[in-house]
C-alpha positions as CSV (number, residue, x, y, z in Angstrom):
1,M,0.0,0.0,0.0
2,S,1.4,3.4,-0.9
3,A,1.0,6.7,0.9
4,A,-1.4,7.8,-1.8
5,A,-3.9,5.1,-0.8
6,S,-4.7,5.6,2.8
7,S,-5.6,2.5,4.9
8,E,-9.3,2.0,5.7
9,Y,-8.1,0.9,9.2
10,P,-6.6,3.2,11.8
11,V,-2.8,2.7,12.0
12,A,-0.6,2.3,15.1
13,L,3.2,2.4,15.2
14,V,4.6,0.5,18.2
15,T,8.3,0.8,18.9
16,G,10.2,-2.1,20.4
17,S,7.4,-4.4,19.5
18,T,9.0,-7.8,18.7
19,S,8.8,-9.1,22.3
20,G,7.6,-8.4,25.8
21,I,5.3,-5.4,26.4
22,G,5.6,-4.1,22.8
23,A,4.6,-7.4,21.2
24,A,1.6,-7.7,23.6
25,V,0.6,-4.1,22.7
26,A,0.9,-4.8,19.0
27,R,-1.3,-8.0,19.3
28,R,-3.9,-6.2,21.4
29,L,-4.2,-3.2,19.0
30,G,-4.3,-5.7,16.1
31,R,-7.3,-7.4,17.8
32,D,-8.8,-3.9,18.3
33,G,-8.9,-3.3,14.6
34,Y,-5.6,-1.4,14.0
35,A,-3.1,-2.0,11.2
36,V,0.2,-2.1,13.1
37,V,3.7,-1.0,12.2
38,L,6.1,-3.1,14.2
39,H,9.6,-2.0,15.0
40,S,12.9,-3.2,16.6
41,R,16.5,-2.3,16.5
42,A,17.9,-5.7,15.8
43,S,15.3,-8.6,15.9
44,A,14.2,-8.4,12.3
45,K,13.3,-12.1,12.0
46,A,11.0,-11.9,15.0
47,G,9.4,-8.7,13.7
48,Q,8.7,-10.2,10.3
49,E,7.2,-13.3,11.9
50,L,5.0,-11.2,14.2
51,A,3.9,-9.2,11.2
52,A,2.9,-12.4,9.4
53,E,1.1,-13.6,12.5
54,L,-0.9,-10.4,12.8
55,G,-1.7,-10.2,9.1
56,R,-2.5,-6.5,8.9
57,A,1.0,-5.4,9.9
58,T,4.4,-4.5,8.6
59,Y,7.8,-4.4,10.2
60,V,10.5,-1.7,10.1
61,Q,14.0,-1.9,11.5
62,A,15.6,1.2,13.0
63,D,18.1,2.2,15.7
64,L,16.3,4.8,17.8
65,A,19.7,6.2,19.0
66,D,20.2,7.5,15.5
67,D,18.0,10.5,14.6
68,A,18.1,9.8,10.9
69,E,16.7,6.3,11.6
70,R,13.9,7.8,13.8
71,V,12.8,10.0,10.9
72,A,13.1,7.1,8.5
73,L,10.9,4.9,10.8
74,V,8.0,7.4,10.8
75,R,8.3,8.0,7.1
76,A,8.3,4.3,6.4
77,A,5.1,3.9,8.4
78,A,3.6,6.7,6.3
79,A,4.8,5.1,3.1
80,Q,3.3,1.7,3.9
81,W,-0.1,2.7,5.3
82,G,-0.7,6.3,4.2
83,R,-1.8,7.4,7.7
84,L,-0.8,7.2,11.4
85,D,-3.4,7.4,14.2
86,V,-1.5,6.1,17.2
87,L,2.1,6.1,18.3
88,V,3.2,3.9,21.2
89,N,6.7,4.8,22.4
90,N,7.6,1.5,24.0
91,A,11.2,1.0,23.0
92,G,13.7,1.8,25.8
93,I,17.0,0.7,27.3
94,S,18.2,0.2,30.8
95,R,21.4,-0.3,32.8
96,V,21.5,-2.2,36.1
97,I,23.8,-0.1,38.4
98,P,23.4,0.0,42.2
99,H,22.1,3.4,43.2
100,A,25.0,3.9,45.7
101,D,27.7,3.2,43.0
102,L,27.9,6.8,41.6
103,A,31.1,6.2,39.8
104,A,29.5,3.4,37.7
105,A,26.8,5.8,36.4
106,T,29.2,7.4,33.9
107,P,28.4,10.3,31.6
108,S,28.2,7.8,28.7
109,V,25.6,5.7,30.5
110,W,23.6,8.9,31.1
111,R,23.9,10.0,27.5
112,D,23.0,6.5,26.1
113,L,19.9,6.2,28.2
114,Y,18.7,9.7,27.7
115,E,19.1,9.5,23.9
116,V,16.8,6.4,23.6
117,N,14.5,6.9,26.6
118,V,13.7,10.6,26.3
119,I,15.0,12.2,23.1
120,A,13.9,9.4,20.8
121,P,10.2,9.4,21.9
122,F,10.1,13.2,21.6
123,R,11.6,13.2,18.1
124,L,9.2,10.4,17.0
125,V,6.3,12.5,18.2
126,A,7.7,15.6,16.4
127,E,8.1,13.7,13.2
128,A,4.7,12.1,13.4
129,E,2.8,15.3,14.5
130,P,1.4,16.1,11.0
131,M,0.0,12.6,10.6
132,L,-1.4,12.5,14.1
133,R,-3.1,15.9,13.5
134,A,-4.6,14.5,10.3
135,A,-6.1,11.7,12.4
136,A,-8.0,14.4,14.3
137,A,-9.4,15.7,11.0
138,R,-10.9,12.2,10.4
139,G,-12.9,12.5,13.6
140,R,-10.7,11.2,16.5
141,P,-7.7,12.8,18.1
142,G,-4.3,11.4,17.3
143,C,-2.9,9.4,20.2
144,V,0.5,9.0,21.8
145,V,1.2,6.5,24.6
146,N,4.7,6.6,26.2
147,I,5.8,3.5,28.1
148,S,7.5,4.8,31.2
149,S,8.2,3.1,34.6
150,H,7.2,3.2,38.2
151,A,10.9,4.1,38.6
152,G,10.0,7.5,37.1
153,V,7.5,8.1,39.8
154,R,9.2,6.6,42.9
155,P,12.9,6.6,43.8
156,K,13.4,3.1,42.6
157,G,14.6,1.4,39.4
158,A,17.6,-0.5,37.8
159,S,19.8,2.6,38.1
160,I,19.6,6.3,38.9
161,P,20.2,7.3,35.2
162,Y,17.4,4.9,34.1
163,A,14.9,6.2,36.7
164,A,15.8,9.8,35.9
165,T,15.1,9.3,32.2
166,K,11.7,7.8,33.0
167,A,10.9,10.8,35.2
168,A,11.9,13.0,32.3
169,L,9.7,11.0,29.9
170,N,6.8,11.5,32.3
171,H,7.2,15.3,32.4
172,T,7.7,15.3,28.6
173,T,4.4,13.5,28.3
174,R,2.6,16.2,30.3
175,L,4.3,19.0,28.3
176,L,3.4,17.5,25.0
177,A,-0.2,16.9,26.2
178,L,-0.5,20.6,26.8
179,S,1.2,21.6,23.6
180,L,-0.6,19.3,21.2
181,A,-4.2,19.3,22.5
182,P,-6.9,19.0,21.4
183,E,-5.8,17.4,18.1
184,I,-3.4,15.0,19.8
185,R,-3.7,13.3,23.2
186,V,-0.5,12.2,25.0
187,N,-0.4,9.9,28.0
188,A,2.0,7.4,29.6
189,V,1.8,4.1,31.3
190,A,4.3,3.5,34.2
191,P,4.6,-0.3,34.8
192,G,6.2,-1.8,37.8
193,L,7.7,-5.3,37.5
194,V,6.5,-7.1,34.4
195,D,7.0,-10.8,33.8
196,T,9.2,-11.1,30.7
197,P,12.2,-13.3,29.9
198,L,14.4,-10.4,31.0
199,T,12.9,-10.3,34.5
200,A,12.6,-14.0,35.0
201,G,15.8,-14.1,37.2
202,W,14.9,-11.1,39.3
203,T,13.9,-13.2,42.3
204,A,14.0,-10.4,44.9
205,A,11.7,-8.3,42.8
206,Q,9.4,-11.2,42.1
207,E,9.2,-11.9,45.8
208,L,8.5,-8.3,46.6
209,W,5.5,-8.1,44.2
210,R,4.1,-11.4,45.5
211,E,4.4,-10.4,49.2
212,R,3.8,-6.6,49.2
213,S,1.7,-5.6,46.2
214,P,-2.1,-5.7,46.8
215,M,-2.5,-7.8,43.6
216,R,0.2,-10.3,44.8
217,R,1.9,-10.6,41.5
218,A,3.9,-8.8,38.8
219,A,2.1,-7.6,35.7
220,S,2.0,-9.7,32.6
221,P,2.8,-8.0,29.3
222,E,-0.9,-8.4,28.4
223,D,-1.9,-6.4,31.6
224,I,0.1,-3.5,30.4
225,A,-1.2,-3.8,26.8
226,Q,-4.7,-3.6,28.3
227,V,-3.9,-0.3,29.9
228,V,-2.4,1.0,26.7
229,A,-5.5,-0.1,24.8
230,M,-7.7,1.7,27.3
231,L,-5.8,5.0,26.7
232,V,-6.0,4.5,23.0
233,A,-9.7,3.9,23.1
234,S,-10.4,7.1,25.1
235,D,-11.0,10.3,23.2
236,Y,-10.7,12.5,26.3
237,L,-7.8,11.5,28.6
238,T,-4.6,13.4,28.1
239,G,-1.5,14.2,30.2
240,E,-2.0,11.2,32.5
241,I,0.7,9.0,33.9
242,L,-1.0,5.7,34.8
243,L,1.0,3.9,37.4
244,S,0.5,0.2,36.7
245,D,2.3,-1.7,39.5
246,G,-0.5,-3.8,41.0
247,G,-0.8,-1.3,43.9
248,L,2.8,-1.7,45.2
249,N,3.0,2.1,45.4
250,L,0.4,2.0,48.2
251,T,2.6,0.0,50.5
């Protein structure tokens, strides 16, 4: 499909969507009637397989640390589907560094995390803004959902640089919500622990969620995808940071 022939379906671009939360979000939006643009930095085979599974989907590879590739990602989405209604900024990177080990949180770690976790989502929104505004002209506001972390809300997280980037992403979400309304809504989801292959060995965190969170478990990727889908379905909510940690923040 070329850009000249706009899709009859609403279109969602989900970054970092070949596994974990991103793949769950892509599958959920696909079930909800969206054509989906999948993305990853390296796992092209998984992206192509998921695109085949979903049917109404395409895959684009891009390194979000590179601004030219960010621009190319959004433009590739436009070229494939001719429209963009939803942008889910799920891709992010982390570093596990004890908070007391200040020397290990080097300037390069700060720069790497900030580039992907804060600058990249902002730049993708900036590049997608015209298409998201065009969505509003079709009757529904364009929609951005940023995947943040409870570490951006509470003084927790894999490292201080990681937590600080997620706090910055939360505030960026609010600023964009103010700047782009009413044509574009911007919200964020801030998960706590999510059961993925990456976190399978985090035994202390798993125990914490089982014993202290009111829901007595970590989230599944599908739990977070449900929250994203709720924000996408709303035509009214904007500027919200939905803390999705099973109530652990209450303890």
